[in-house]
N, C-alpha and C positions, 0 to 999 in steps of 0.2 A: 451830275458833274459835267457831262458833255455840254449841256445847254449853258450852264454857267460859265464854263471855260470859253466857249465860243462868243457868248454875250460880252464877256470882258474884253476879249481880243477885238471884237468889233467896235466897242465903245472907245477903247484905247487908240485904235487906228484912225477912226473917223471923227472922234471927238464929239459924238452924239449918242444919246440913248437908243436902245433897241425898242422898236414898236412891236414887232412880231418876230418869232423864230419858229418856222414851220418845217417839220420833217419832210424830206422829199422821198419819192418812191424808192423801194429797195432795188438794189442793183445786183450784179453777179458777184460782187465782192462783199467783204465784211466792213467796208467803210460806211460811216454814217454821214449823210448829207442833210444840210438844213439851208433853207432860204431865210436870210436874215435881212430885215428892213428897218431902217431908221427914218428920221424925218426927211433927210436929203439923199441918202445913199442906200444901196442894197448890195449884198454879197452872198456868195455861197460859202457856207462854213462846213469844213470837213474834219472829222475825227477818224484817225486810223492808228491802231496800236502797233502796226507793223512798221517799225522805224526804218528798216532797210528799204522797204518799198517806198516810204515817204521820201527818203533821201534820193532814191533813183528818180522819182517824180520831180522833185525840186531841181535836180541837175538837168534832167531832159527838158523841163520847161524853160530854163535859162538858155540852154543851147539852141533849142528850136526857135525861141523868140529872137536870139542873136542872128538866126538865119532868116529872119523876116517871115516866119511861119505864123499863121493865125492860131495860136493856142492861148488859153485864158491866162490873164495876168494873175500872179500870186501877189496879193496885197500885203499879207502879214503872216508870219510863222511864229507860233508860240515857242518859248525857249526850250520846252521839252520835246519839240519837233512832232508832237502828236496832233496838235490842232493847227489849222491854217485857214486863211480866208482867200477866196478865189473870186475872180470877176464873174458877175452874174450876166450870163448871155441869153437869158430868157428861157422859154420852154419849147421852142420849135426845133425839133431834130429833123434830120433828113428823112427819117423813117415816118414821123408824123406828117411831114410835108408831102411825102409820097402818098400817104393814105388820103390826104385831103385833095391833092392835085392830080391823082391818078384814080379817081373814084370808080371809073368804068372798068370793065374787064380788059379792055384794050390798053396796051402800054402807050401812054400818051407821049407826044412830041416833047412836052414840057418835062416829063420824067427823063427822057433820053438826054435832053440838054442838061439836066441837073447831074446825071451820072457822069457826063463828059466833063462838066465843071470840076467834079470831085477828082476824076482821073487826071485832069490837068494839074492838080495839086499834088498828087501822089508822088511823082518823081522828086519833088522838092524835099520831101521827107527821106525818101530812099537814097538819093544821091547827094544833094546839097548838104543836108544835115549830117550825113555820115562822114564828111571830109575831115572835120576836126573833132569828132566825137570820141570821148574816152569810154570805150565800151566796157571797161572794167567796172564802171559805175552803174551798169545796167543790172536789173534784178528780175528774176532770181539767177539768171545766167548771163554771161557777157555776150554769148552768141547762141543761135539756134543750132546747136551741135548734136552729136549722137545722144548725149544724155537728155537733152531737151526733147528730141523726137521720141525717145523711149518713154519719157514721162507721159507725153501725150498719148502714146499707144496704150500704155498700161492704164491710164486714166479711162480711156474708152473700154478697155478690156474688163476692168473691175467695176466700173460704175455704170456700164451699159450692157455690154455683151453678156456678162454673167447674170446680171439682173433679168435679162430676157430669156435665160435658161437655154442658151444655145450650146450644143455639145461641141467641144473643141478638143483637139489634141494639143496639149500644152507645148510640147517640144516643137512640133511642126509649126505651130502659130508663132512661137518665139523665133524660129528660123526665118519665117516670113517677115517678122518685125525687123529683124536684122538686115534682111535683103532690102526692104523698103528704106530703112535708115541709110544704108550704104548708097543706095540709088539717089536719094534726096541730097546727100552731102556731096555728090559729084558736081552739082550745080555751083556756079560762082556765087559765093556768099559774102561778098565784101560791101554789103549795103546795110542800110538801117531798115529793119522791119518793125512796123507799128504793132503787129500782132492782131489787135482787135480793130482793124480798119473796116468798120461797118456802119450802117446808116444810123444806128442809135448813138454812135459816138461822133457824129458830125452835127454841129449846131448851125442854124441859119439865123443870123442876127444882123439887122439893118442890110439885108440882102448880101451879106458876106458869109462865107463859109468859115467856121471855126472847128477845131479838132480837140477832142477831149479823151481822157482815159487811155493814155499812151504809156503808162508807167511800166507796162510789160515789154516795152520795145527793146530790141537788141540787134546784134549783127546777124545778117542772114541773107537769103536769096530774094531776088526781085519777085519771084513767082508767088510768094506767100501772101502779100497784101492784096493784089487783085483777086486772088482766090478767096480771101476773106470777104471782100466786098461783093463779088458777083455770085457767091454761093451762100450768102446769108439766108438762113432758112425761111424766115417769114416774109421776105420781099418777093418770093415766088417769080423770079425772072425766068423767062422761057429760054430754051436752048438757043434759039435764033438771036434773042437779045443779048445773051451772054457772049455769043460768038462775035456779034457786031462790036460789043464793048471791049472785048479782049483784043480785037484787031485795032480798035482805036487806041488802046493802051500801048500796043506795040508801035504804032505810028508815033505816038508822043514820046515814048522812051527812046526810040531810035534816033530822035533828034537831040537827045540829051547825052547819049553814049556813042562815041565814035566806033567802038568795037562791038556794039550790040549785034547779036546774031539771032534773028527771029526763030530759026529752026532749032537752035539750041534751047532757047527759051521755052518753046512749045514742047520740046522733048521731055522737059521736067515738069511742065506746068500742071498736068493732071495728077501727077504724084503729089504735088503740094495741095491741090484741091482735095485729094483723098485724105491727107493728114489733117487738113483744116476741118473737114467734115467730121472725122473721127474724134478730134479734140473737142469739137463743139458738142457732139453727142454725149461724150463723157461728162461735159459740164451740165447738159440737160438732165442726165441721170442723177448726178451728184447734187446739183442745186435744186432740182425739182423734186426728186424722190426722197433724198435724205434730209435736205434743208426745208422741204415743204414749200418751196417757192413755185406756185402753180404755173406762173406764166412761162417758166422754162419748159414745163411739160408740154405746153401747147406748141412748142417748136419741133416736137419729135416727128409728127407726120410729115411736114415739109422737108425735114432733114432726111428722112428715109426716102422720100421721092428723089432728092438730090443724089443720094447714095445709089439708088437703083439706076439712075441715069448714067452715073459713072461706070457702073458694072456692065451696063449694056452697050456702052459706047465703044468699048475696046480700045480706048485711047491711052491706057496705062502702058508705059514702056518697061514694065518690070513684072516678072513672073511671081505670083503670090498665091499658090494653089490653096493653102489652108486658110488664108485670110478670106479669099473669095468664097470658099466653102462656108466659113463662119458667117460672112455677110449675107450670103444667099439664105442660110438658115435663119438669120435675123429677120429677113423679109417675111418669112413664113411662121415666125414665132407667135404662138397664141398668147404668150405672156406680155406681149407689147401693150395690149390694151390695159393690162394691170399697171403699167408704168405711167400711163397718163389717162386722165378722164377728160374728154373734150367737154369744155364748158359751153353747153348749149344755152345756158341761161343768160339773158341780157340783164346787166346791172344798170339801173338808173341812179346816178349820183345827184342828189338835190342839195343845194347849199343856199343859205341866206347870209348876207354880209352887209357891212356898212361901206358906202362909197368913200367916207372919210379915211378909211384904212386901206383902200385899194381893192381892185377886183381880184378875187381868188384865182390862182393858176389852175389850169386843167391838166391833169397828169394822165389822162387816158391815152392809150397806145396810138390812137389816130388823131388826137387833138379835136378841137372844134366844140360843138355843143351850143348852148344858148345862154345869154345873159339878159334878164328882163329888169327894166328900170321901174321900180315901184314908187318913185318920188312924185309922180303925177297923181297919185291916188290920195284920197282924204287921209290925213295924218292924226291918229289917236294921240300921238305924243304931244300935241298942242294943248291937250286937255289935262289939267293937273291930276285928275283922278286916275288917268291911265299911265302917267309917266313912269311909275315904278313897276308897271306890269309889262308883259311881253305879248307877242302875237299868239302865244300858246295858252294864255289865260282866257277864260270864258267871256269876261267882260269886254276884252279887246276884240275877240272873235265875233261877238254879237254886234259890236259897233261897226266893224268892217263888213260883216254879213248883211247889214241893212243898206249898205251903199250900193246903188245900181251900177255905178261906175266901176267898183271893184268886181262885181259879178260879171259885167261885160268883159273886163280885162282878163279875168280868169277863164272865161269861155274861149276866148281867142287862144290863150295859152294852151288849154287842154286840147283843142283841135290840132294845133301845130305839133305839140309833143306826141300825141297819139299817132299822127301820120308819120312822124319821124321814127318812132319806135317800130312801126310796121316795116318801114324801109330798112332799118338797121337789122332787124331779124332776118329779113330776106337776104341781106348782104352778108350775114354771118358776123357782124360786129358784136362785141360783147359789153361795151360800156357807152353810155351817153351821159353827158354832164349838163345840168341845168342849174343856173344860179339866179337868185332874186336879190336885188340890191335896193336899199333905201338909205335915208340919211344916217340913221343910227344903227341900222341892222337889228332892231329890237321889235318893232311892231309889224309894219306892213310886209316887209320881206319875209319875216318869220311866218306870218299868217299865210301868205301865198305859197310858201314852201310846204307848209303843213297841209294845205288844201290839195296841192298836186300830189303829195304822197298818198293822201286818203283815196284819191281817184285811181292812181296807178297801182297801188298795192293790192287791189282786188283782182288784177289781171293775172292769169296763170303764166308762168314761165318768165316773169320779170322780178328781179330782186331789187328792192329800193333801199338805198342808203341815204339818210338825211343828216345833214350837218349844219348846225346853226353856229357860224364861226364866232360871232360876237358874244354869244351865250356860252361858248366853249362846251357845246353840247352835241354829242353824236347819238343818233337813234338808228338802230337797224330795223 
């Protein structure tokens, strides 16, 4: 139903048929995303059964675009408001860009420049977009108020703290929740907060920054969004880098607001860092443990490091004895290891494809990988007896196996992939993408993909996933 609905929406809007509709990786929401391609156009198709969330997204998109902010264009909305088409901005997120351009352990100058570019854009959302915004249309709350804060704290309590088996005094903890809430709400909250202002929600397209997944935005305090960006678990920013970037943010925002007071901002800042980390940990527990989305569980160790840093820094300007006690217990909990299993296994994703239908996107968390062009190899498809067969058939495999050019090509590929796999394992990366393309995606690319799988699958500690796109065939 979802595919057919999005296919019709695409065809009706662009006036052309759909060549492919490919599911995109799972996100932290229950929305379904598809990349849809036709002969001349591509789009991202979304299905979401939550109508109120959809309406908030449609409204915010219109308002943000009216303020000249780079958010995706909505092409078309189905009359039932559950299906819609959005501009396709490619696959490069700020997170994948950072993993590619900050490959060493040192925080690169290029990475610092990227963060500062993003921070330059942040006040445009927080200040400019807030001026004429009807916050009553935000979802699920008009503002980040007492109820919103308490939702986040209880999210953390029930989906992380209790899962970790930490002993707490319920009443004392509730007292601290209320103290933290009261403290946070003392800050000036007449701005727009994006909520999930983080590297995975920032796209890089034609060297421009674009911003996605802002449907949870609402009225709130300036401190929330920089806390979201700088304390994102898997970006592993050091304390020194965070300090430099928050000082840069203060400089930028002070030029936008005449009455901005940096001391007042910093007084509440680490309180917002704390609530953001706790909210995120609740999401890691719920999405990872209950919904079995393992990539959320992988964020638990760096999130705990961030939390430990806040506890040790002494920067919080509010007394929270029971919460501190609970968080200290969390650091020592033996059940934490039961909440996540660190994926030490490296997954090699191998694909075959046809160049006629385009290069398949890579959805690994750091991007990159290899694409090998097999069109220079001898083509079995030119022989009538092989035309209805594929690279998985013995007759085609025997034909290609006799060709010295094919053997030489594969030897080079094997050496290159082997060396890269060794480096990836040393770096702690968990996925590598390799794709083989030929004219039809049927013979040469399939054969080469199969041969690479046969070589790698024998190696311990590496999981191989093989996908022949044009054959619509996945093999584990």
